[in-house]
C-alpha positions in Angstrom: 73.9 128.9 132.6 76.3 130.4 130.0 78.5 128.2 128.2 82.0 129.1 127.3 81.2 128.3 123.6 78.7 131.3 123.9 81.6 133.8 125.5 84.1 136.5 124.1 86.9 138.0 125.5 88.0 141.9 124.7 91.6 141.8 124.8 94.5 144.7 124.9 97.8 144.3 122.6 100.3 146.7 124.0 102.7 146.4 120.9 100.1 147.2 118.4 98.3 149.7 121.0 94.9 148.2 119.7 92.1 145.9 121.3 91.0 142.6 119.9 87.6 140.4 120.2 87.8 136.9 119.9 85.7 133.8 121.2 87.0 132.9 124.9 87.6 129.0 124.1 89.8 130.4 121.0 91.7 132.7 123.3 92.6 130.3 126.0 93.4 127.6 123.4 96.1 130.1 122.1 97.1 131.4 125.2 97.8 127.4 126.7 99.7 127.2 123.5 101.5 130.1 123.8 102.7 128.9 127.5 103.5 125.7 126.5 105.7 126.3 123.9 107.4 129.2 126.1 106.1 132.1 123.3 105.3 135.5 124.7 101.8 136.5 124.3 100.9 140.3 124.0 97.3 139.8 124.2 95.7 141.0 127.7 92.1 139.8 128.7 90.5 143.0 130.1 86.5 142.0 129.4 84.8 138.9 129.4 81.2 138.5 128.0 78.5 138.0 125.4 79.3 139.1 122.0 77.3 142.3 122.4 78.7 143.3 125.5 82.2 143.0 124.4 81.3 144.9 121.5 79.8 147.8 123.5 82.5 147.7 126.0 85.0 147.6 122.9 83.4 150.9 121.8 83.5 152.6 124.9 87.3 151.8 125.6 88.3 152.6 122.0 86.6 156.1 122.3 88.4 156.6 125.6 91.7 155.6 124.2 91.7 157.4 121.1 90.5 160.7 122.1 
């Protein structure tokens, strides 16, 4: 079984118009903090997987987005 510490998330920022990769546990902490303090969060999670998989998906999305 995969630990949450081994998972990464690919996120999309609409205002910055770019992708962002980070560890899933860090993303969840930041999202919870934003929710708790009622701060908007621009990062939308679009894929969760291994470090390698999120890199590959990011490259594919990036190539499609920035043609």
